[in-house]
Backbone and ligand atoms as CSV (ligand in chain L), in Angstrom:
chain,resi,resn,atom,element,x,y,z
A,1,MET,N,N,-138.303,22.268,115.235
A,1,MET,CA,C,-137.040,22.798,114.724
A,1,MET,C,C,-136.520,23.871,115.675
A,2,GLN,N,N,-135.208,23.806,115.951
A,2,GLN,CA,C,-134.584,24.836,116.786
A,2,GLN,C,C,-133.590,25.616,115.941
A,3,SER,N,N,-133.309,26.826,116.331
A,3,SER,CA,C,-132.301,27.591,115.596
A,3,SER,C,C,-131.096,27.831,116.479
A,4,LEU,N,N,-129.915,27.595,115.935
A,4,LEU,CA,C,-128.672,27.883,116.644
A,4,LEU,C,C,-127.975,28.996,115.889
A,5,LEU,N,N,-127.193,29.797,116.580
A,5,LEU,CA,C,-126.427,30.841,115.916
A,5,LEU,C,C,-124.989,30.722,116.400
A,6,TYR,N,N,-124.079,30.398,115.494
A,6,TYR,CA,C,-122.663,30.373,115.853
A,6,TYR,C,C,-122.086,31.747,115.534
A,7,ILE,N,N,-121.404,32.330,116.481
A,7,ILE,CA,C,-120.871,33.676,116.266
A,7,ILE,C,C,-119.340,33.648,116.381
A,8,CYS,N,N,-118.646,34.132,115.343
A,8,CYS,CA,C,-117.186,34.223,115.393
A,8,CYS,C,C,-116.823,35.704,115.344
A,9,ASN,N,N,-115.867,36.125,116.137
A,9,ASN,CA,C,-115.387,37.508,116.071
A,9,ASN,C,C,-114.068,37.538,115.323
A,10,ILE,N,N,-113.978,38.382,114.327
A,10,ILE,CA,C,-112.772,38.485,113.511
A,10,ILE,C,C,-112.227,39.891,113.665
A,11,LYS,N,N,-110.919,40.027,113.912
A,11,LYS,CA,C,-110.336,41.376,114.016
A,11,LYS,C,C,-109.638,41.714,112.703
A,12,ASP,N,N,-110.045,42.818,112.073
A,12,ASP,CA,C,-109.425,43.280,110.834
A,12,ASP,C,C,-108.047,43.846,111.207
A,13,THR,N,N,-106.967,43.286,110.638
A,13,THR,CA,C,-105.625,43.675,111.081
A,13,THR,C,C,-105.265,45.112,110.694
A,14,GLU,N,N,-105.873,45.635,109.615
A,14,GLU,CA,C,-105.539,47.017,109.227
A,14,GLU,C,C,-106.299,48.046,110.043
A,15,THR,N,N,-107.589,47.850,110.159
A,15,THR,CA,C,-108.392,48.855,110.858
A,15,THR,C,C,-108.525,48.528,112.341
A,16,MET,N,N,-108.162,47.302,112.687
A,16,MET,CA,C,-108.324,46.775,114.042
A,16,MET,C,C,-109.787,46.795,114.504
A,17,LYS,N,N,-110.674,46.865,113.506
A,17,LYS,CA,C,-112.099,46.804,113.845
A,17,LYS,C,C,-112.499,45.342,113.952
A,18,GLU,N,N,-113.404,45.089,114.846
A,18,GLU,CA,C,-113.878,43.711,114.967
A,18,GLU,C,C,-115.104,43.510,114.108
A,19,ARG,N,N,-115.159,42.349,113.478
A,19,ARG,CA,C,-116.345,41.998,112.700
A,19,ARG,C,C,-116.937,40.735,113.293
A,20,LYS,N,N,-118.215,40.678,113.191
A,20,LYS,CA,C,-118.906,39.515,113.751
A,20,LYS,C,C,-119.470,38.691,112.597
A,21,ILE,N,N,-119.216,37.399,112.612
A,21,ILE,CA,C,-119.790,36.533,111.584
A,21,ILE,C,C,-120.807,35.629,112.273
A,22,GLU,N,N,-122.017,35.657,111.767
A,22,GLU,CA,C,-123.056,34.823,112.382
A,22,GLU,C,C,-123.397,33.671,111.452
A,23,ILE,N,N,-123.445,32.498,112.006
A,23,ILE,CA,C,-123.734,31.311,111.197
A,23,ILE,C,C,-125.027,30.672,111.702
A,24,PRO,N,N,-126.092,30.775,110.894
A,24,PRO,CA,C,-127.363,30.192,111.332
A,24,PRO,C,C,-127.398,28.680,111.070
A,25,VAL,N,N,-127.767,27.927,112.068
A,25,VAL,CA,C,-127.874,26.470,111.927
A,25,VAL,C,C,-129.261,26.060,112.397
A,26,LYS,N,N,-129.972,25.300,111.568
A,26,LYS,CA,C,-131.281,24.789,111.999
A,26,LYS,C,C,-131.085,23.379,112.528
A,27,VAL,N,N,-131.771,23.063,113.612
A,27,VAL,CA,C,-131.635,21.733,114.213
A,27,VAL,C,C,-132.997,21.047,114.187
A,28,TYR,N,N,-133.038,19.883,113.543
A,28,TYR,CA,C,-134.290,19.130,113.398
A,28,TYR,C,C,-134.184,17.779,114.079
A,29,THR,N,N,-135.312,17.254,114.490
A,29,THR,CA,C,-135.373,15.835,114.811
A,29,THR,C,C,-135.630,15.126,113.478
A,30,TYR,N,N,-135.345,13.838,113.428
A,30,TYR,CA,C,-135.541,13.082,112.182
A,30,TYR,C,C,-136.992,13.220,111.692
A,31,ASP,N,N,-137.941,13.129,112.618
A,31,ASP,CA,C,-139.358,13.178,112.236
A,31,ASP,C,C,-139.795,14.540,111.702
A,32,GLU,N,N,-139.074,15.580,112.083
A,32,GLU,CA,C,-139.430,16.922,111.610
A,32,GLU,C,C,-138.986,17.180,110.174
A,33,LEU,N,N,-138.061,16.354,109.667
A,33,LEU,CA,C,-137.553,16.566,108.308
A,33,LEU,C,C,-138.625,16.249,107.280
A,34,ASN,N,N,-138.514,16.881,106.102
A,34,ASN,CA,C,-139.440,16.498,105.040
A,34,ASN,C,C,-138.992,15.151,104.460
A,35,GLU,N,N,-139.885,14.540,103.691
A,35,GLU,CA,C,-139.658,13.192,103.168
A,35,GLU,C,C,-138.336,13.093,102.377
A,36,GLY,N,N,-138.078,14.111,101.534
A,36,GLY,CA,C,-136.869,14.109,100.698
A,36,GLY,C,C,-135.603,14.130,101.540
A,37,ASP,N,N,-135.580,14.962,102.574
A,37,ASP,CA,C,-134.391,15.051,103.423
A,37,ASP,C,C,-134.222,13.793,104.265
A,38,ARG,N,N,-135.341,13.208,104.682
A,38,ARG,CA,C,-135.260,11.938,105.437
A,38,ARG,C,C,-134.621,10.863,104.556
A,39,GLN,N,N,-135.052,10.819,103.283
A,39,GLN,CA,C,-134.493,9.813,102.362
A,39,GLN,C,C,-133.005,10.034,102.148
A,40,LEU,N,N,-132.600,11.299,102.038
A,40,LEU,CA,C,-131.185,11.599,101.808
A,40,LEU,C,C,-130.343,11.194,103.023
A,41,ILE,N,N,-130.870,11.483,104.201
A,41,ILE,CA,C,-130.186,11.073,105.437
A,41,ILE,C,C,-130.105,9.543,105.493
A,42,ASP,N,N,-131.191,8.876,105.132
A,42,ASP,CA,C,-131.201,7.392,105.157
A,42,ASP,C,C,-130.129,6.834,104.239
A,43,ARG,N,N,-129.977,7.450,103.038
A,43,ARG,CA,C,-128.949,6.972,102.094
A,43,ARG,C,C,-127.555,7.169,102.687
A,44,ALA,N,N,-127.336,8.337,103.335
A,44,ALA,CA,C,-126.019,8.603,103.944
A,44,ALA,C,C,-125.750,7.583,105.053
A,45,LYS,N,N,-126.788,7.280,105.851
A,45,LYS,CA,C,-126.620,6.295,106.931
A,45,LYS,C,C,-126.288,4.914,106.366
A,46,GLU,N,N,-127.019,4.514,105.304
A,46,GLU,CA,C,-126.744,3.208,104.664
A,46,GLU,C,C,-125.308,3.135,104.172
A,47,MET,N,N,-124.832,4.267,103.625
A,47,MET,CA,C,-123.483,4.285,103.041
A,47,MET,C,C,-122.393,4.073,104.076
A,48,THR,N,N,-122.678,4.322,105.357
A,48,THR,CA,C,-121.646,4.070,106.382
A,48,THR,C,C,-121.300,2.579,106.412
A,49,TYR,N,N,-122.220,1.740,105.950
A,49,TYR,CA,C,-121.962,0.286,105.929
A,49,TYR,C,C,-121.122,-0.109,104.707
A,50,HIS,N,N,-120.869,0.842,103.807
A,50,HIS,CA,C,-120.003,0.603,102.638
A,50,HIS,C,C,-118.621,1.221,102.853
A,51,SER,N,N,-118.440,1.849,104.015
A,51,SER,CA,C,-117.167,2.504,104.306
A,51,SER,C,C,-116.046,1.466,104.402
A,52,TYR,N,N,-114.828,1.869,104.042
A,52,TYR,CA,C,-113.657,1.019,104.270
A,52,TYR,C,C,-112.776,1.782,105.261
A,53,ALA,N,N,-112.927,1.442,106.529
A,53,ALA,CA,C,-112.232,2.199,107.578
A,53,ALA,C,C,-111.582,1.262,108.599
A,54,PRO,N,N,-110.669,0.358,108.127
A,54,PRO,CA,C,-110.056,-0.586,109.058
A,54,PRO,C,C,-109.090,0.080,110.028
A,55,TYR,N,N,-108.649,1.312,109.735
A,55,TYR,CA,C,-107.648,1.971,110.576
A,55,TYR,C,C,-108.304,2.849,111.633
A,56,SER,N,N,-109.227,3.715,111.219
A,56,SER,CA,C,-109.874,4.605,112.201
A,56,SER,C,C,-111.103,3.950,112.834
A,57,ARG,N,N,-111.679,3.000,112.145
A,57,ARG,CA,C,-112.959,2.400,112.563
A,57,ARG,C,C,-114.052,3.460,112.710
A,58,PHE,N,N,-113.917,4.529,111.957
A,58,PHE,CA,C,-114.925,5.595,111.928
A,58,PHE,C,C,-115.525,5.566,110.523
A,59,SER,N,N,-116.778,5.167,110.435
A,59,SER,CA,C,-117.409,4.913,109.136
A,59,SER,C,C,-118.332,6.057,108.763
A,60,VAL,N,N,-117.998,6.712,107.666
A,60,VAL,CA,C,-118.754,7.898,107.257
A,60,VAL,C,C,-119.446,7.627,105.923
A,61,GLY,N,N,-120.676,8.106,105.794
A,61,GLY,CA,C,-121.419,7.963,104.539
A,61,GLY,C,C,-121.934,9.323,104.107
A,62,ALA,N,N,-122.051,9.518,102.806
A,62,ALA,CA,C,-122.577,10.789,102.294
A,62,ALA,C,C,-123.511,10.513,101.126
A,63,ALA,N,N,-124.496,11.381,100.966
A,63,ALA,CA,C,-125.440,11.258,99.851
A,63,ALA,C,C,-125.696,12.649,99.296
A,64,ALA,N,N,-125.516,12.765,97.971
A,64,ALA,CA,C,-125.689,14.060,97.306
A,64,ALA,C,C,-126.932,14.017,96.436
A,65,LEU,N,N,-127.820,14.980,96.666
A,65,LEU,CA,C,-129.009,15.112,95.809
A,65,LEU,C,C,-128.679,16.085,94.687
A,66,LEU,N,N,-128.815,15.629,93.442
A,66,LEU,CA,C,-128.467,16.462,92.298
A,66,LEU,C,C,-129.708,17.147,91.721
A,67,ALA,N,N,-129.435,18.211,90.954
A,67,ALA,CA,C,-130.543,18.989,90.367
A,67,ALA,C,C,-131.326,18.169,89.342
A,68,ASN,N,N,-130.741,17.080,88.835
A,68,ASN,CA,C,-131.474,16.234,87.868
A,68,ASN,C,C,-132.289,15.139,88.575
A,69,GLY,N,N,-132.332,15.200,89.911
A,69,GLY,CA,C,-133.129,14.244,90.667
A,69,GLY,C,C,-132.370,12.999,91.098
A,70,GLU,N,N,-131.155,12.806,90.541
A,70,GLU,CA,C,-130.349,11.629,90.925
A,70,GLU,C,C,-129.783,11.831,92.329
A,71,THR,N,N,-129.545,10.720,93.022
A,71,THR,CA,C,-128.803,10.780,94.280
A,71,THR,C,C,-127.520,9.982,94.086
A,72,VAL,N,N,-126.390,10.610,94.408
A,72,VAL,CA,C,-125.080,9.952,94.281
A,72,VAL,C,C,-124.517,9.794,95.690
A,73,CYS,N,N,-124.008,8.581,95.981
A,73,CYS,CA,C,-123.582,8.292,97.349
A,73,CYS,C,C,-122.122,7.872,97.410
A,74,GLY,N,N,-121.533,7.987,98.587
A,74,GLY,CA,C,-120.147,7.543,98.774
A,74,GLY,C,C,-119.850,7.344,100.249
A,75,SER,N,N,-118.665,6.816,100.512
A,75,SER,CA,C,-118.244,6.577,101.896
A,75,SER,C,C,-116.741,6.792,102.002
A,76,ASN,N,N,-116.226,6.876,103.233
A,76,ASN,CA,C,-114.782,7.073,103.372
A,76,ASN,C,C,-114.037,5.796,103.020
A,77,GLN,N,N,-112.901,5.973,102.371
A,77,GLN,CA,C,-112.091,4.867,101.869
A,77,GLN,C,C,-110.668,5.078,102.364
A,78,GLU,N,N,-110.253,4.228,103.308
A,78,GLU,CA,C,-108.931,4.412,103.911
A,78,GLU,C,C,-107.873,3.579,103.208
A,79,ASN,N,N,-106.626,3.789,103.620
A,79,ASN,CA,C,-105.507,3.103,102.989
A,79,ASN,C,C,-104.409,2.920,104.033
A,80,ALA,N,N,-103.624,1.844,103.894
A,80,ALA,CA,C,-102.515,1.596,104.824
A,80,ALA,C,C,-101.535,2.768,104.811
A,81,ALA,N,N,-101.406,3.416,103.649
A,81,ALA,CA,C,-100.653,4.675,103.575
A,81,ALA,C,C,-101.686,5.762,103.875
A,82,TYR,N,N,-101.824,6.113,105.137
A,82,TYR,CA,C,-102.985,6.877,105.611
A,82,TYR,C,C,-103.426,8.060,104.737
A,83,PRO,N,N,-102.495,8.946,104.312
A,83,PRO,CA,C,-102.986,10.130,103.563
A,83,PRO,C,C,-103.579,9.789,102.197
A,84,SER,N,N,-103.389,8.552,101.748
A,84,SER,CA,C,-103.961,8.171,100.444
A,84,SER,C,C,-105.466,7.929,100.515
A,85,GLY,N,N,-106.003,7.800,101.713
A,85,GLY,CA,C,-107.445,7.578,101.861
A,85,GLY,C,C,-108.224,8.854,101.554
A,86,LEU,N,N,-109.547,8.700,101.485
A,86,LEU,CA,C,-110.379,9.878,101.189
A,86,LEU,C,C,-111.661,9.848,102.020
A,87,CYS,N,N,-112.078,11.033,102.431
A,87,CYS,CA,C,-113.313,11.183,103.216
A,87,CYS,C,C,-114.539,10.883,102.346
A,88,ALA,N,N,-115.627,10.600,103.020
A,88,ALA,CA,C,-116.896,10.298,102.337
A,88,ALA,C,C,-117.393,11.469,101.494
A,89,GLU,N,N,-117.231,12.676,102.010
A,89,GLU,CA,C,-117.757,13.858,101.301
A,89,GLU,C,C,-117.050,14.042,99.962
A,90,ARG,N,N,-115.699,13.921,100.001
A,90,ARG,CA,C,-114.963,14.130,98.749
A,90,ARG,C,C,-115.180,12.967,97.797
A,91,THR,N,N,-115.233,11.740,98.303
A,91,THR,CA,C,-115.517,10.581,97.436
A,91,THR,C,C,-116.820,10.842,96.682
A,92,THR,N,N,-117.822,11.292,97.414
A,92,THR,CA,C,-119.165,11.502,96.856
A,92,THR,C,C,-119.204,12.660,95.864
A,93,LEU,N,N,-118.633,13.791,96.258
A,93,LEU,CA,C,-118.709,14.959,95.368
A,93,LEU,C,C,-117.858,14.784,94.121
A,94,PHE,N,N,-116.676,14.151,94.264
A,94,PHE,CA,C,-115.851,13.934,93.071
A,94,PHE,C,C,-116.561,12.966,92.121
A,95,TYR,N,N,-117.219,11.983,92.697
A,95,TYR,CA,C,-117.971,11.055,91.845
A,95,TYR,C,C,-119.141,11.774,91.173
A,96,ALA,N,N,-119.896,12.538,91.951
A,96,ALA,CA,C,-121.065,13.254,91.394
A,96,ALA,C,C,-120.627,14.202,90.283
A,97,ASN,N,N,-119.546,14.959,90.531
A,97,ASN,CA,C,-119.092,15.936,89.533
A,97,ASN,C,C,-118.416,15.270,88.335
A,98,SER,N,N,-117.908,14.039,88.497
A,98,SER,CA,C,-117.343,13.307,87.348
A,98,SER,C,C,-118.465,12.730,86.499
A,99,ARG,N,N,-119.433,12.165,87.189
A,99,ARG,CA,C,-120.538,11.487,86.490
A,99,ARG,C,C,-121.456,12.500,85.811
A,100,TYR,N,N,-121.750,13.592,86.514
A,100,TYR,CA,C,-122.661,14.628,85.996
A,100,TYR,C,C,-121.976,15.995,86.123
A,101,PRO,N,N,-121.022,16.292,85.226
A,101,PRO,CA,C,-120.213,17.505,85.389
A,101,PRO,C,C,-120.998,18.813,85.359
A,102,ASP,N,N,-122.152,18.820,84.686
A,102,ASP,CA,C,-122.885,20.088,84.556
A,102,ASP,C,C,-124.122,20.159,85.440
A,103,VAL,N,N,-124.220,19.265,86.391
A,103,VAL,CA,C,-125.428,19.235,87.223
A,103,VAL,C,C,-125.084,19.675,88.651
A,104,ALA,N,N,-125.876,20.617,89.154
A,104,ALA,CA,C,-125.628,21.138,90.508
A,104,ALA,C,C,-125.951,20.094,91.571
A,105,VAL,N,N,-125.194,20.166,92.671
A,105,VAL,CA,C,-125.522,19.364,93.857
A,105,VAL,C,C,-126.379,20.261,94.744
A,106,LYS,N,N,-127.620,19.870,94.958
A,106,LYS,CA,C,-128.543,20.716,95.707
A,106,LYS,C,C,-128.430,20.514,97.220
A,107,ALA,N,N,-128.096,19.276,97.614
A,107,ALA,CA,C,-127.981,18.996,99.051
A,107,ALA,C,C,-127.017,17.842,99.269
A,108,LEU,N,N,-126.316,17.901,100.398
A,108,LEU,CA,C,-125.377,16.826,100.759
A,108,LEU,C,C,-125.658,16.414,102.202
A,109,ALA,N,N,-125.956,15.135,102.386
A,109,ALA,CA,C,-126.213,14.623,103.740
A,109,ALA,C,C,-125.013,13.782,104.179
A,110,ILE,N,N,-124.670,13.868,105.463
A,110,ILE,CA,C,-123.507,13.159,106.002
A,110,ILE,C,C,-123.904,12.452,107.299
A,111,ALA,N,N,-123.475,11.200,107.415
A,111,ALA,CA,C,-123.748,10.430,108.636
A,111,ALA,C,C,-122.489,9.658,108.999
A,112,ALA,N,N,-122.343,9.307,110.278
A,112,ALA,CA,C,-121.130,8.581,110.691
A,112,ALA,C,C,-121.427,7.661,111.856
A,113,ARG,N,N,-120.690,6.519,111.872
A,113,ARG,CA,C,-120.736,5.600,113.012
A,113,ARG,C,C,-119.326,5.507,113.581
A,114,ASN,N,N,-119.224,5.463,114.914
A,114,ASN,CA,C,-117.888,5.344,115.508
A,114,ASN,C,C,-117.562,3.879,115.763
A,115,GLU,N,N,-116.445,3.621,116.456
A,115,GLU,CA,C,-116.004,2.228,116.528
A,115,GLU,C,C,-116.925,1.321,117.335
A,116,SER,N,N,-117.841,1.915,118.093
A,116,SER,CA,C,-118.834,1.088,118.789
A,116,SER,C,C,-119.851,0.535,117.783
A,117,GLY,N,N,-119.850,1.090,116.576
A,117,GLY,CA,C,-120.823,0.677,115.551
A,117,GLY,C,C,-122.069,1.530,115.559
A,118,LYS,N,N,-122.170,2.410,116.559
A,118,LYS,CA,C,-123.390,3.244,116.667
A,118,LYS,C,C,-123.204,4.568,115.931
A,119,PHE,N,N,-124.327,5.102,115.474
A,119,PHE,CA,C,-124.288,6.423,114.850
A,119,PHE,C,C,-123.912,7.464,115.908
A,120,VAL,N,N,-123.140,8.443,115.478
A,120,VAL,CA,C,-122.664,9.463,116.421
A,120,VAL,C,C,-123.834,10.274,116.974
A,121,GLN,N,N,-123.651,10.713,118.218
A,121,GLN,CA,C,-124.732,11.451,118.863
A,121,GLN,C,C,-124.789,12.890,118.342
A,122,SER,N,N,-123.652,13.570,118.380
A,122,SER,CA,C,-123.672,14.928,117.808
A,122,SER,C,C,-123.181,14.865,116.370
A,123,PRO,N,N,-123.796,15.645,115.499
A,123,PRO,CA,C,-123.533,15.529,114.066
A,123,PRO,C,C,-122.054,15.592,113.713
A,124,CYS,N,N,-121.662,14.727,112.763
A,124,CYS,CA,C,-120.276,14.686,112.297
A,124,CYS,C,C,-120.096,15.814,111.281
A,125,SER,N,N,-119.140,16.674,111.560
A,125,SER,CA,C,-118.926,17.856,110.734
A,125,SER,C,C,-117.760,17.614,109.776
A,126,PRO,N,N,-117.889,18.020,108.529
A,126,PRO,CA,C,-116.835,17.736,107.543
A,126,PRO,C,C,-115.493,18.377,107.896
A,127,CYS,N,N,-114.403,17.719,107.494
A,127,CYS,CA,C,-113.058,18.259,107.749
A,127,CYS,C,C,-112.825,19.471,106.848
A,128,GLY,N,N,-111.769,20.206,107.107
A,128,GLY,CA,C,-111.474,21.425,106.356
A,128,GLY,C,C,-111.309,21.183,104.864
A,129,ALA,N,N,-110.578,20.104,104.511
A,129,ALA,CA,C,-110.346,19.832,103.082
A,129,ALA,C,C,-111.660,19.544,102.371
A,130,CYS,N,N,-112.547,18.826,103.025
A,130,CYS,CA,C,-113.855,18.531,102.409
A,130,CYS,C,C,-114.675,19.802,102.247
A,131,ARG,N,N,-114.591,20.693,103.233
A,131,ARG,CA,C,-115.349,21.962,103.126
A,131,ARG,C,C,-114.886,22.743,101.901
A,132,GLN,N,N,-113.573,22.743,101.661
A,132,GLN,CA,C,-113.041,23.472,100.507
A,132,GLN,C,C,-113.539,22.851,99.202
A,133,VAL,N,N,-113.588,21.523,99.163
A,133,VAL,CA,C,-114.083,20.828,97.958
A,133,VAL,C,C,-115.589,21.068,97.794
A,134,MET,N,N,-116.314,21.078,98.902
A,134,MET,CA,C,-117.757,21.362,98.840
A,134,MET,C,C,-117.995,22.755,98.265
A,135,LEU,N,N,-117.147,23.704,98.668
A,135,LEU,CA,C,-117.284,25.088,98.198
A,135,LEU,C,C,-117.128,25.168,96.683
A,136,GLU,N,N,-116.125,24.472,96.167
A,136,GLU,CA,C,-115.863,24.525,94.717
A,136,GLU,C,C,-116.976,23.803,93.949
A,137,SER,N,N,-117.448,22.704,94.514
A,137,SER,CA,C,-118.528,21.959,93.879
A,137,SER,C,C,-119.793,22.828,93.824
A,138,GLN,N,N,-120.033,23.562,94.917
A,138,GLN,CA,C,-121.186,24.475,94.947
A,138,GLN,C,C,-121.024,25.563,93.886
A,139,ALA,N,N,-119.799,26.118,93.753
A,139,ALA,CA,C,-119.552,27.170,92.762
A,139,ALA,C,C,-119.797,26.638,91.349
A,140,ARG,N,N,-119.357,25.392,91.107
A,140,ARG,CA,C,-119.591,24.794,89.786
A,140,ARG,C,C,-121.070,24.684,89.490
A,141,GLY,N,N,-121.832,24.301,90.484
A,141,GLY,CA,C,-123.269,24.103,90.297
A,141,GLY,C,C,-124.037,25.405,90.143
A,142,GLY,N,N,-123.485,26.490,90.712
A,142,GLY,CA,C,-124.107,27.795,90.579
A,142,GLY,C,C,-125.350,27.993,91.431
A,143,GLU,N,N,-125.533,27.142,92.427
A,143,GLU,CA,C,-126.649,27.353,93.361
A,143,GLU,C,C,-126.253,26.831,94.741
A,144,PRO,N,N,-126.906,27.323,95.784
A,144,PRO,CA,C,-126.499,26.915,97.130
A,144,PRO,C,C,-126.627,25.405,97.345
A,145,MET,N,N,-125.637,24.838,98.012
A,145,MET,CA,C,-125.685,23.411,98.376
A,145,MET,C,C,-126.081,23.341,99.862
A,146,ARG,N,N,-127.235,22.785,100.144
A,146,ARG,CA,C,-127.650,22.629,101.551
A,146,ARG,C,C,-126.868,21.476,102.156
A,147,ILE,N,N,-126.554,21.594,103.433
A,147,ILE,CA,C,-125.791,20.541,104.105
A,147,ILE,C,C,-126.644,19.994,105.251
A,148,LEU,N,N,-126.761,18.679,105.305
A,148,LEU,CA,C,-127.488,18.025,106.408
A,148,LEU,C,C,-126.505,17.129,107.153
A,149,LEU,N,N,-126.331,17.392,108.446
A,149,LEU,CA,C,-125.382,16.622,109.251
A,149,LEU,C,C,-126.166,15.804,110.267
A,150,TYR,N,N,-126.046,14.475,110.155
A,150,TYR,CA,C,-126.880,13.612,111.002
A,150,TYR,C,C,-126.206,13.287,112.340
A,151,GLY,N,N,-126.973,13.427,113.407
A,151,GLY,CA,C,-126.564,12.940,114.720
A,151,GLY,C,C,-127.806,12.363,115.368
A,152,THR,N,N,-127.628,11.398,116.301
A,152,THR,CA,C,-128.827,10.807,116.912
A,152,THR,C,C,-129.537,11.829,117.803
A,153,SER,N,N,-128.795,12.864,118.252
A,153,SER,CA,C,-129.438,13.877,119.101
A,153,SER,C,C,-130.094,14.984,118.282
A,154,GLY,N,N,-129.853,15.001,116.979
A,154,GLY,CA,C,-130.458,16.037,116.135
A,154,GLY,C,C,-129.744,16.128,114.801
A,155,ILE,N,N,-130.397,16.769,113.860
A,155,ILE,CA,C,-129.836,16.932,112.518
A,155,ILE,C,C,-129.623,18.416,112.275
A,156,TYR,N,N,-128.394,18.777,111.906
A,156,TYR,CA,C,-128.092,20.179,111.604
A,156,TYR,C,C,-128.323,20.425,110.119
A,157,GLU,N,N,-128.946,21.548,109.827
A,157,GLU,CA,C,-129.075,21.968,108.430
A,157,GLU,C,C,-128.404,23.327,108.257
A,158,LEU,N,N,-127.484,23.379,107.295
A,158,LEU,CA,C,-126.859,24.651,106.920
A,158,LEU,C,C,-127.294,24.951,105.501
A,159,SER,N,N,-127.579,26.224,105.224
A,159,SER,CA,C,-128.217,26.514,103.939
A,159,SER,C,C,-127.242,26.629,102.776
A,160,CYS,N,N,-125.937,26.757,103.054
A,160,CYS,CA,C,-124.944,26.800,101.969
A,160,CYS,C,C,-123.574,26.475,102.551
A,161,VAL,N,N,-122.606,26.217,101.666
A,161,VAL,CA,C,-121.282,25.786,102.136
A,161,VAL,C,C,-120.543,26.903,102.881
A,162,GLU,N,N,-120.762,28.168,102.483
A,162,GLU,CA,C,-120.072,29.271,103.166
A,162,GLU,C,C,-120.354,29.257,104.673
A,163,ASP,N,N,-121.510,28.748,105.052
A,163,ASP,CA,C,-121.831,28.698,106.483
A,163,ASP,C,C,-120.947,27.693,107.226
A,164,LEU,N,N,-120.318,26.780,106.476
A,164,LEU,CA,C,-119.361,25.843,107.095
A,164,LEU,C,C,-117.945,26.366,106.955
A,165,LEU,N,N,-117.758,27.381,106.110
A,165,LEU,CA,C,-116.403,27.841,105.803
A,165,LEU,C,C,-116.388,29.368,105.660
A,166,PRO,N,N,-116.568,30.083,106.797
A,166,PRO,CA,C,-116.556,31.545,106.703
A,166,PRO,C,C,-115.175,32.053,106.291
A,167,LEU,N,N,-115.129,33.203,105.678
A,167,LEU,CA,C,-113.877,33.814,105.200
A,167,LEU,C,C,-113.122,32.866,104.277
A,168,CYS,N,N,-113.880,32.236,103.402
A,168,CYS,CA,C,-113.277,31.185,102.568
A,168,CYS,C,C,-112.444,31.740,101.410
A,169,PHE,N,N,-111.554,30.898,100.916
A,169,PHE,CA,C,-110.713,31.231,99.762
A,169,PHE,C,C,-111.347,30.622,98.521
A,170,THR,N,N,-111.568,31.475,97.511
A,170,THR,CA,C,-112.130,30.963,96.255
A,170,THR,C,C,-111.293,31.488,95.090
A,171,ALA,N,N,-111.619,31.039,93.881
A,171,ALA,CA,C,-110.913,31.494,92.681
A,171,ALA,C,C,-110.975,33.018,92.561
A,172,ALA,N,N,-112.055,33.626,93.049
A,172,ALA,CA,C,-112.220,35.087,92.959
A,172,ALA,C,C,-111.111,35.824,93.723
A,173,ASP,N,N,-110.563,35.194,94.742
A,173,ASP,CA,C,-109.492,35.826,95.528
A,173,ASP,C,C,-108.190,35.967,94.750
A,174,MET,N,N,-108.062,35.275,93.630
A,174,MET,CA,C,-106.821,35.354,92.832
A,174,MET,C,C,-106.930,36.368,91.719
A,175,GLU,N,N,-108.140,36.954,91.567
A,175,GLU,CA,C,-108.319,37.927,90.489
A,175,GLU,C,C,-107.628,39.243,90.819
A,176,VAL,N,N,-107.118,39.937,89.755
A,176,VAL,CA,C,-106.426,41.209,90.022
A,176,VAL,C,C,-107.426,42.378,90.047
L,1,THU,N1,N,-113.916,11.277,107.678
L,1,THU,C1,C,-114.849,11.467,106.706
L,1,THU,O1,O,-115.028,10.626,105.802
L,1,THU,N2,N,-115.604,12.578,106.759
L,1,THU,C2,C,-115.580,13.470,107.786
L,1,THU,O2,O,-116.357,14.409,107.773
L,1,THU,C3,C,-114.630,13.311,108.883
L,1,THU,C4,C,-113.648,12.224,108.725
L,1,THU,C5,C,-113.147,10.031,107.644
L,1,THU,C6,C,-111.695,10.158,107.275
L,1,THU,C7,C,-111.124,8.916,107.940
L,1,THU,O3,O,-111.348,7.802,107.089
L,1,THU,C8,C,-111.982,8.735,109.175
L,1,THU,O4,O,-113.191,9.445,108.927
L,1,THU,C9,C,-111.352,9.228,110.460
L,1,THU,O5,O,-110.901,10.539,110.331
């Protein structure tokens, strides 16, 4: 296992002080993962074959491990009216939260194949809209959602959604 640290510098507009945000990322080879995480990655990889991506030819699969032991899976579903399609992460989390509204999602694994049909080399990272949905799903569950991003060169593990979405907007930001 290797450790990566992503560092972002943010300038506070009022004080003009700079703040540093550090994002710890663990990088594993497939063999270094524990059995449970390997299985979750395998489910996400399998789900890429259920993707409907005739337009982008980018097939994404996701697998969510729930606190009740169930695994819920999904894939990206495209549409001729492009914005009507949905990413694998949101398909999966909306399904998991519909099917089991009171059960936390403990981990979410994501895998992708590009138009060559091969799994991507560097891990496929969720889009901004999916990160926002992951954040809310994590808040509903009330416990950290681990994220596993599969790439043939390594698997990234993030320990919670905030690590994918620093300075995030949540319901708490609307409170007076
Ligand atoms: N896509 C996902 O399903 N998840 C991601 O993390 C990135 C992008 C989908 C959306 C679209 O169907 C295709 O990949 C190309 O953007």
